[in-house]
N, C-alpha and C positions, 0 to 999 in steps of 0.2 A: 475593539475585538481584534485578535491576531489575524494576520493574513498569511497563513501557513498552509501550504499545499504539498501533497506527496504525489509522485509519479513513479510508475514501475514500467520498465520495458519488458515486453513478452516476445519470445521468439519460438517458433516451432520448426524442428529440423525435418529432414526428408523422411525420417521414420515416424514422424508424428509426436516426438517427445517435446514437451513444453519446457522452456528454460526461462527463468526470470533473472533480470539484472538487478543489482542492489537498488533499493528504493532511493530516489533522489528527492531532495526537499528544496522548496522555493518559498521565498517570502520572509517576513520578519515578525517577531513577537511584539506584544504591546510595549514591552520595555526597551525596544529597539534592537534586542539581540537577534541573531540569525535563527530562523526556524531550522531545527536539526533532527537527525535520525534518532529514534528512541527504540528501546527493545525491552520486552518483559518475558520472563520464562516461568512456566508453572512447574508443579511438582513432578510432572511426567517428562519434563525437558522440552515440552512444546514451546515455541516462541511466537510472539506477535511483534512485528516491526511496523512503525508508523512514523510520520513526521509530526513534530510537536514542539511546544515551548516548555514542557515539563515531563517528568518521568512517568506521569500517569496519562492514560489515553484521553484525548479531548472528548468532550461531550458532543461536539458538532460533527457533521458528516466528514468522514476521512477514509482513506484507503489503508488497508492492513495486509501485509504479507505474513501469512500463517504457515509455519513449518511444524508438523507434528513431531512429537518426541518418540523415542524408541518404544515400541509396543503399542502405540496409539493406532487404532484402526484407520485405514485409508492410506497413510504413509506418504502422501504426496503434498507438496507445497500447493497452496492456493491463495488467490487474491480475493479479498472480500471488502465490502463497504460496511462501515460501522458508524454508529452515532446517529444523531437526530438532526433534522432540518429545522432551523430556527423559525422560519416562516411556514410556508406550506410546501408540500412535495415529499418525495421519498428519496432517501440516500441511495443512489444507483451507480453502478459501474458504467463508465464511458470508455469505449475503446476506439482509438484513432490509429489507422494504419499509416505509419510514417517513420518508425524507428529502423535504423540500419545497424547491423552488427555482424559478427563472424558467421552466424547461422543464416544470414540473409535479411530480407525485409521482415520487420515485425510490427508490433503495435505498441502504443503508449496507453497505459491504463490509468485512469483517474476516477474519482468519485465526485458526484455533484448532486444537488437537490433538483429533482425533476418531477 
């Protein structure tokens, strides 16, 4: 089974606006290749970005950066957890305050089975 994990850095500025840095991928695929950034776009122009070993989203628990397309209600980027936990637990967002960036101290977001 692939050891592929995504992380997203989240920052909030003084006005309360949330910024996300590009998804970073860690780990390797079963064939030894590097776990890498993937992206899909729907007919509205909305995008889903994740780390994976193929151009289709993995079935297992993983983090997704969702950006709505033009005309899609909501209009803001969001980070969600998708997929299933192989054993038991629920795929949940984990936030660790540790990231530093131009907007100040932020957090690193990941998903794991809990």
